VEXROGU-188461 format. One record per atom (N, C-alpha, C): atom name; residue in one letter; y, z, x negated. Coordinates in steps of 0.1 Angstrom, whole numbers, plus 5000, padded with zeros to 4 digits. Layout:
+------+-----+------+------+------+
! atom ! res !    y !    z !    x !
+------+-----+------+------+------+
!   CA !   A !    Y !    Z !    X !
...
+------+-----+------+------+------+
END
This chain:
+------+-----+------+------+------+
! atom ! res !    y !    z !    x !
+------+-----+------+------+------+
!    N !   X ! 4988 ! 5000 ! 4991 !
!   CA !   X ! 5000 ! 5000 ! 5000 !
!    C !   X ! 5012 ! 5000 ! 4991 !
!    N !   X ! 5022 ! 4992 ! 4995 !
!   CA !   X ! 5035 ! 4992 ! 4987 !
!    C !   X ! 5046 ! 4998 ! 4996 !
!    N !   X ! 5057 ! 5002 ! 4989 !
!   CA !   X ! 5068 ! 5008 ! 4996 !
!    C !   X ! 5078 ! 4997 ! 4998 !
!    N !   X ! 5087 ! 4998 ! 5008 !
!   CA !   X ! 5096 ! 4988 ! 5011 !
!    C !   X ! 5105 ! 4984 ! 5000 !
!    N !   X ! 5109 ! 4994 ! 4991 !
!   CA !   X ! 5118 ! 4991 ! 4980 !
!    C !   X ! 5111 ! 4983 ! 4969 !
!    N !   X ! 5097 ! 4980 ! 4970 !
!   CA !   X ! 5090 ! 4973 ! 4960 !
!    C !   X ! 5089 ! 4958 ! 4965 !
!    N !   X ! 5094 ! 4954 ! 4976 !
!   CA !   X ! 5093 ! 4941 ! 4981 !
!    C !   X ! 5105 ! 4933 ! 4975 !
!    N !   X ! 5102 ! 4922 ! 4968 !
!   CA !   X ! 5112 ! 4914 ! 4962 !
!    C !   X ! 5120 ! 4905 ! 4972 !
!    N !   X ! 5131 ! 4900 ! 4968 !
!   CA !   X ! 5140 ! 4893 ! 4977 !
!    C !   X ! 5133 ! 4880 ! 4982 !
!    N !   X ! 5125 ! 4873 ! 4974 !
!   CA !   X ! 5119 ! 4861 ! 4979 !
!    C !   X ! 5109 ! 4864 ! 4990 !
!    N !   X ! 5101 ! 4874 ! 4988 !
!   CA !   X ! 5092 ! 4878 ! 4998 !
!    C !   X ! 5099 ! 4882 ! 5011 !
!    N !   X ! 5110 ! 4890 ! 5010 !
!   CA !   X ! 5118 ! 4893 ! 5022 !
!    C !   X ! 5123 ! 4880 ! 5028 !
!    N !   X ! 5128 ! 4871 ! 5021 !
!   CA !   X ! 5133 ! 4859 ! 5026 !
!    C !   X ! 5122 ! 4851 ! 5034 !
!    N !   X ! 5110 ! 4850 ! 5028 !
!   CA !   X ! 5100 ! 4843 ! 5035 !
!    C !   X ! 5096 ! 4850 ! 5048 !
!    N !   X ! 5095 ! 4864 ! 5048 !
!   CA !   X ! 5092 ! 4871 ! 5060 !
!    C !   X ! 5103 ! 4870 ! 5070 !
!    N !   X ! 5116 ! 4870 ! 5066 !
!   CA !   X ! 5127 ! 4868 ! 5075 !
!    C !   X ! 5127 ! 4854 ! 5081 !
!    N !   X ! 5124 ! 4844 ! 5073 !
!   CA !   X ! 5124 ! 4830 ! 5078 !
!    C !   X ! 5112 ! 4829 ! 5088 !
!    N !   X ! 5101 ! 4835 ! 5085 !
!   CA !   X ! 5089 ! 4835 ! 5094 !
!    C !   X ! 5093 ! 4841 ! 5108 !
!    N !   X ! 5099 ! 4853 ! 5107 !
!   CA !   X ! 5103 ! 4859 ! 5120 !
!    C !   X ! 5113 ! 4851 ! 5127 !
!    N !   X ! 5122 ! 4845 ! 5120 !
!   CA !   X ! 5132 ! 4836 ! 5127 !
!    C !   X ! 5125 ! 4824 ! 5134 !
!    N !   X ! 5115 ! 4818 ! 5127 !
!   CA !   X ! 5108 ! 4807 ! 5133 !
!    C !   X ! 5101 ! 4811 ! 5146 !
!    N !   X ! 5096 ! 4823 ! 5147 !
!   CA !   X ! 5088 ! 4828 ! 5158 !
!    C !   X ! 5095 ! 4838 ! 5167 !
!    N !   X ! 5108 ! 4839 ! 5166 !
!   CA !   X ! 5114 ! 4850 ! 5174 !
!    C !   X ! 5113 ! 4847 ! 5189 !
!    N !   X ! 5112 ! 4835 ! 5193 !
!   CA !   X ! 5112 ! 4832 ! 5207 !
!    C !   X ! 5098 ! 4827 ! 5212 !
!    N !   X ! 5089 ! 4825 ! 5202 !
!   CA !   X ! 5075 ! 4821 ! 5206 !
!    C !   X ! 5065 ! 4827 ! 5197 !
!    N !   X ! 5054 ! 4829 ! 5203 !
!   CA !   X ! 5042 ! 4834 ! 5195 !
!    C !   X ! 5037 ! 4823 ! 5186 !
!    N !   X ! 5033 ! 4827 ! 5173 !
!   CA !   X ! 5027 ! 4817 ! 5164 !
!    C !   X ! 5015 ! 4810 ! 5170 !
!    N !   X ! 5013 ! 4798 ! 5167 !
!   CA !   X ! 5001 ! 4791 ! 5172 !
!    C !   X ! 4988 ! 4797 ! 5166 !
!    N !   X ! 4977 ! 4796 ! 5173 !
!   CA !   X ! 4965 ! 4801 ! 5167 !
!    C !   X ! 4961 ! 4793 ! 5155 !
!    N !   X ! 4954 ! 4800 ! 5146 !
!   CA !   X ! 4949 ! 4794 ! 5134 !
!    C !   X ! 4937 ! 4786 ! 5137 !
!    N !   X ! 4936 ! 4773 ! 5133 !
!   CA !   X ! 4925 ! 4764 ! 5135 !
!    C !   X ! 4913 ! 4769 ! 5127 !
!    N !   X ! 4902 ! 4772 ! 5133 !
!   CA !   X ! 4890 ! 4776 ! 5126 !
!    C !   X ! 4879 ! 4768 ! 5131 !
!    N !   X ! 4868 ! 4765 ! 5123 !
!   CA !   X ! 4867 ! 4770 ! 5109 !
!    C !   X ! 4875 ! 4762 ! 5100 !
!    N !   X ! 4878 ! 4768 ! 5089 !
!   CA !   X ! 4886 ! 4761 ! 5078 !
!    C !   X ! 4877 ! 4753 ! 5070 !
!    N !   X ! 4880 ! 4741 ! 5068 !
!   CA !   X ! 4872 ! 4732 ! 5060 !
!    C !   X ! 4879 ! 4730 ! 5046 !
!    N !   X ! 4870 ! 4727 ! 5036 !
!   CA !   X ! 4875 ! 4726 ! 5023 !
!    C !   X ! 4885 ! 4714 ! 5020 !
!    N !   X ! 4884 ! 4704 ! 5029 !
!   CA !   X ! 4892 ! 4692 ! 5027 !
!    C !   X ! 4905 ! 4693 ! 5035 !
!    N !   X ! 4908 ! 4704 ! 5041 !
!   CA !   X ! 4920 ! 4705 ! 5049 !
!    C !   X ! 4931 ! 4711 ! 5041 !
!    N !   X ! 4943 ! 4707 ! 5044 !
!   CA !   X ! 4955 ! 4713 ! 5038 !
!    C !   X ! 4959 ! 4724 ! 5047 !
!    N !   X ! 4968 ! 4733 ! 5042 !
!   CA !   X ! 4973 ! 4744 ! 5050 !
!    C !   X ! 4980 ! 4739 ! 5063 !
!    N !   X ! 4987 ! 4728 ! 5062 !
!   CA !   X ! 4994 ! 4723 ! 5073 !
!    C !   X ! 4985 ! 4718 ! 5085 !
!    N !   X ! 4972 ! 4716 ! 5082 !
!   CA !   X ! 4963 ! 4712 ! 5092 !
!    C !   X ! 4957 ! 4724 ! 5099 !
!    N !   X ! 4959 ! 4736 ! 5094 !
!   CA !   X ! 4954 ! 4748 ! 5099 !
!    C !   X ! 4964 ! 4757 ! 5107 !
!    N !   X ! 4976 ! 4757 ! 5102 !
!   CA !   X ! 4987 ! 4764 ! 5108 !
!    C !   X ! 4999 ! 4755 ! 5110 !
!    N !   X ! 5009 ! 4760 ! 5117 !
!   CA !   X ! 5021 ! 4751 ! 5119 !
!    C !   X ! 5027 ! 4747 ! 5106 !
!    N !   X ! 5033 ! 4735 ! 5106 !
!   CA !   X ! 5038 ! 4729 ! 5094 !
!    C !   X ! 5049 ! 4738 ! 5088 !
!    N !   X ! 5058 ! 4743 ! 5096 !
!   CA !   X ! 5069 ! 4751 ! 5092 !
!    C !   X ! 5064 ! 4764 ! 5085 !
!    N !   X ! 5053 ! 4770 ! 5090 !
!   CA !   X ! 5047 ! 4782 ! 5084 !
!    C !   X ! 5041 ! 4778 ! 5070 !
!    N !   X ! 5034 ! 4766 ! 5070 !
!   CA !   X ! 5028 ! 4762 ! 5057 !
!    C !   X ! 5039 ! 4760 ! 5047 !
!    N !   X ! 5050 ! 4754 ! 5051 !
!   CA !   X ! 5061 ! 4752 ! 5041 !
!    C !   X ! 5067 ! 4765 ! 5036 !
!    N !   X ! 5068 ! 4775 ! 5044 !
!   CA !   X ! 5072 ! 4788 ! 5039 !
!    C !   X ! 5063 ! 4794 ! 5029 !
!    N !   X ! 5050 ! 4793 ! 5032 !
!   CA !   X ! 5040 ! 4798 ! 5023 !
!    C !   X ! 5039 ! 4791 ! 5010 !
!    N !   X ! 5041 ! 4778 ! 5011 !
!   CA !   X ! 5041 ! 4770 ! 4998 !
!    C !   X ! 5053 ! 4774 ! 4990 !
!    N !   X ! 5065 ! 4777 ! 4996 !
!   CA !   X ! 5076 ! 4781 ! 4988 !
!    C !   X ! 5073 ! 4794 ! 4981 !
!    N !   X ! 5066 ! 4803 ! 4987 !
!   CA !   X ! 5062 ! 4815 ! 4980 !
!    C !   X ! 5051 ! 4813 ! 4970 !
!    N !   X ! 5042 ! 4804 ! 4973 !
!   CA !   X ! 5030 ! 4801 ! 4964 !
!    C !   X ! 5035 ! 4795 ! 4950 !
!    N !   X ! 5046 ! 4789 ! 4950 !
!   CA !   X ! 5051 ! 4784 ! 4937 !
!    C !   X ! 5053 ! 4795 ! 4927 !
!    N !   X ! 5056 ! 4807 ! 4932 !
!   CA !   X ! 5058 ! 4818 ! 4923 !
!    C !   X ! 5045 ! 4824 ! 4918 !
!    N !   X ! 5033 ! 4819 ! 4923 !
!   CA !   X ! 5020 ! 4824 ! 4918 !
!    C !   X ! 5012 ! 4833 ! 4927 !
!    N !   X ! 5001 ! 4836 ! 4922 !
!   CA !   X ! 4991 ! 4844 ! 4930 !
!    C !   X ! 4997 ! 4858 ! 4933 !
!    N !   X ! 5004 ! 4864 ! 4924 !
!   CA !   X ! 5009 ! 4878 ! 4926 !
!    C !   X ! 5019 ! 4878 ! 4937 !
!    N !   X ! 5027 ! 4867 ! 4939 !
!   CA !   X ! 5037 ! 4866 ! 4949 !
!    C !   X ! 5030 ! 4866 ! 4963 !
!    N !   X ! 5019 ! 4858 ! 4964 !
!   CA !   X ! 5011 ! 4858 ! 4976 !
!    C !   X ! 5005 ! 4872 ! 4979 !
!    N !   X ! 5000 ! 4878 ! 4969 !
!   CA !   X ! 4994 ! 4892 ! 4971 !
!    C !   X ! 5005 ! 4902 ! 4975 !
!    N !   X ! 5017 ! 4901 ! 4969 !
!   CA !   X ! 5028 ! 4910 ! 4973 !
!    C !   X ! 5032 ! 4908 ! 4987 !
!    N !   X ! 5032 ! 4895 ! 4991 !
!   CA !   X ! 5036 ! 4892 ! 5005 !
!    C !   X ! 5025 ! 4897 ! 5015 !
!    N !   X ! 5013 ! 4896 ! 5011 !
!   CA !   X ! 5002 ! 4901 ! 5020 !
!    C !   X ! 5003 ! 4916 ! 5021 !
!    N !   X ! 5006 ! 4923 ! 5010 !
!   CA !   X ! 5009 ! 4937 ! 5010 !
!    C !   X ! 5021 ! 4941 ! 5019 !
!    N !   X ! 5031 ! 4933 ! 5018 !
!   CA !   X ! 5043 ! 4936 ! 5026 !
!    C !   X ! 5040 ! 4934 ! 5041 !
!    N !   X ! 5033 ! 4923 ! 5044 !
!   CA !   X ! 5029 ! 4921 ! 5058 !
!    C !   X ! 5021 ! 4932 ! 5063 !
!    N !   X ! 5012 ! 4938 ! 5055 !
!   CA !   X ! 5004 ! 4949 ! 5059 !
!    C !   X ! 5013 ! 4961 ! 5062 !
!    N !   X ! 5022 ! 4964 ! 5053 !
!   CA !   X ! 5032 ! 4975 ! 5054 !
!    C !   X ! 5040 ! 4973 ! 5067 !
!    N !   X ! 5045 ! 4961 ! 5069 !
!   CA !   X ! 5054 ! 4958 ! 5080 !
!    C !   X ! 5047 ! 4954 ! 5093 !
!    N !   X ! 5033 ! 4955 ! 5093 !
!   CA !   X ! 5025 ! 4952 ! 5104 !
!    C !   X ! 5027 ! 4938 ! 5110 !
!    N !   X ! 5028 ! 4928 ! 5101 !
!   CA !   X ! 5030 ! 4914 ! 5105 !
!    C !   X ! 5016 ! 4907 ! 5103 !
!    N !   X ! 5007 ! 4910 ! 5112 !
!   CA !   X ! 4993 ! 4905 ! 5111 !
!    C !   X ! 4993 ! 4890 ! 5111 !
!    N !   X ! 5001 ! 4883 ! 5119 !
!   CA !   X ! 5001 ! 4869 ! 5120 !
!    C !   X ! 5004 ! 4862 ! 5107 !
!    N !   X ! 5014 ! 4867 ! 5100 !
!   CA !   X ! 5018 ! 4861 ! 5087 !
!    C !   X ! 5007 ! 4864 ! 5077 !
!    N !   X ! 5002 ! 4876 ! 5077 !
!   CA !   X ! 4992 ! 4880 ! 5067 !
!    C !   X ! 4980 ! 4871 ! 5069 !
!    N !   X ! 4976 ! 4868 ! 5081 !
!   CA !   X ! 4964 ! 4859 ! 5083 !
!    C !   X ! 4967 ! 4845 ! 5078 !
!    N !   X ! 4979 ! 4840 ! 5079 !
!   CA !   X ! 4983 ! 4827 ! 5074 !
!    C !   X ! 4983 ! 4827 ! 5059 !
!    N !   X ! 4987 ! 4838 ! 5053 !
!   CA !   X ! 4986 ! 4839 ! 5038 !
!    C !   X ! 4972 ! 4839 ! 5033 !
!    N !   X ! 4963 ! 4846 ! 5041 !
!   CA !   X ! 4949 ! 4846 ! 5038 !
!    C !   X ! 4943 ! 4833 ! 5039 !
!    N !   X ! 4947 ! 4825 ! 5048 !
!   CA !   X ! 4943 ! 4811 ! 5050 !
!    C !   X ! 4946 ! 4803 ! 5037 !
!    N !   X ! 4958 ! 4805 ! 5032 !
!   CA !   X ! 4962 ! 4798 ! 5020 !
!    C !   X ! 4953 ! 4802 ! 5008 !
!    N !   X ! 4950 ! 4815 ! 5007 !
!   CA !   X ! 4941 ! 4819 ! 4996 !
!    C !   X ! 4927 ! 4813 ! 4998 !
!    N !   X ! 4922 ! 4813 ! 5010 !
!   CA !   X ! 4909 ! 4807 ! 5013 !
!    C !   X ! 4908 ! 4793 ! 5009 !
!    N !   X ! 4918 ! 4785 ! 5013 !
!   CA !   X ! 4918 ! 4771 ! 5010 !
!    C !   X ! 4919 ! 4769 ! 4995 !
!    N !   X ! 4927 ! 4777 ! 4988 !
!   CA !   X ! 4928 ! 4776 ! 4973 !
!    C !   X ! 4914 ! 4779 ! 4967 !
!    N !   X ! 4907 ! 4789 ! 4971 !
!   CA !   X ! 4894 ! 4792 ! 4966 !
!    C !   X ! 4883 ! 4783 ! 4969 !
!    N !   X ! 4884 ! 4777 ! 4981 !
!   CA !   X ! 4874 ! 4767 ! 4986 !
!    C !   X ! 4872 ! 4755 ! 4976 !
!    N !   X ! 4882 ! 4751 ! 4970 !
!   CA !   X ! 4882 ! 4739 ! 4962 !
!    C !   X ! 4877 ! 4742 ! 4948 !
!    N !   X ! 4873 ! 4754 ! 4945 !
!   CA !   X ! 4869 ! 4757 ! 4931 !
!    C !   X ! 4855 ! 4761 ! 4930 !
!    N !   X ! 4849 ! 4758 ! 4919 !
!   CA !   X ! 4835 ! 4763 ! 4916 !
!    C !   X ! 4836 ! 4777 ! 4911 !
!    N !   X ! 4824 ! 4784 ! 4911 !
!   CA !   X ! 4824 ! 4797 ! 4906 !
!    C !   X ! 4828 ! 4798 ! 4891 !
!    N !   X ! 4824 ! 4788 ! 4884 !
!   CA !   X ! 4828 ! 4788 ! 4870 !
!    C !   X ! 4843 ! 4786 ! 4868 !
!    N !   X ! 4849 ! 4778 ! 4876 !
!   CA !   X ! 4864 ! 4776 ! 4876 !
!    C !   X ! 4871 ! 4789 ! 4880 !
!    N !   X ! 4866 ! 4796 ! 4890 !
!   CA !   X ! 4872 ! 4808 ! 4894 !
!    C !   X ! 4871 ! 4819 ! 4883 !
!    N !   X ! 4860 ! 4819 ! 4877 !
!   CA !   X ! 4858 ! 4829 ! 4866 !
!    C !   X ! 4869 ! 4826 ! 4855 !
!    N !   X ! 4871 ! 4814 ! 4852 !
!   CA !   X ! 4881 ! 4810 ! 4841 !
!    C !   X ! 4895 ! 4813 ! 4846 !
!    N !   X ! 4898 ! 4808 ! 4858 !
!   CA !   X ! 4912 ! 4810 ! 4863 !
!    C !   X ! 4916 ! 4825 ! 4864 !
!    N !   X ! 4907 ! 4833 ! 4869 !
!   CA !   X ! 4910 ! 4847 ! 4871 !
!    C !   X ! 4904 ! 4856 ! 4860 !
!    N !   X ! 4900 ! 4850 ! 4849 !
!   CA !   X ! 4895 ! 4858 ! 4838 !
!    C !   X ! 4884 ! 4867 ! 4841 !
!    N !   X ! 4873 ! 4862 ! 4848 !
!   CA !   X ! 4862 ! 4871 ! 4852 !
!    C !   X ! 4850 ! 4868 ! 4845 !
!    N !   X ! 4851 ! 4865 ! 4832 !
!   CA !   X ! 4839 ! 4862 ! 4824 !
!    C !   X ! 4829 ! 4874 ! 4824 !
!    N !   X ! 4833 ! 4886 ! 4824 !
!   CA !   X ! 4824 ! 4897 ! 4824 !
!    C !   X ! 4818 ! 4901 ! 4837 !
!    N !   X ! 4822 ! 4894 ! 4848 !
!   CA !   X ! 4816 ! 4897 ! 4861 !
!    C !   X ! 4803 ! 4890 ! 4863 !
!    N !   X ! 4793 ! 4897 ! 4868 !
!   CA !   X ! 4780 ! 4891 ! 4872 !
!    C !   X ! 4779 ! 4890 ! 4887 !
!    N !   X ! 4780 ! 4879 ! 4893 !
!   CA !   X ! 4780 ! 4878 ! 4907 !
!    C !   X ! 4766 ! 4877 ! 4913 !
!    N !   X ! 4756 ! 4877 ! 4904 !
!   CA !   X ! 4742 ! 4876 ! 4908 !
!    C !   X ! 4736 ! 4889 ! 4912 !
!    N !   X ! 4742 ! 4900 ! 4908 !
!   CA !   X ! 4737 ! 4913 ! 4911 !
!    C !   X ! 4740 ! 4918 ! 4925 !
+------+-----+------+------+------+
END
């Protein structure tokens, strides 16, 4: 769990923009199941996907911080959209690629 003062300005801006987009309407349902050949814009609304992409440029930690902020602020709909982004990113990678990207050489996934 993070504290409000630990949320950076970019994350706040994305959250604010998301709330502005949906202030008068509920976000559309997430299209499931997610397929590995789909882009984020095929699963969620295009405007939401663009907000998440803006945050994703800052890296994996920015997405994680945003997910933590959403948990803290009880923004389940945005947190689920961020989780879709992560799922799509991971779907396109092999186990060996993930081990290399996230420096997991010492992990044994067979146990």
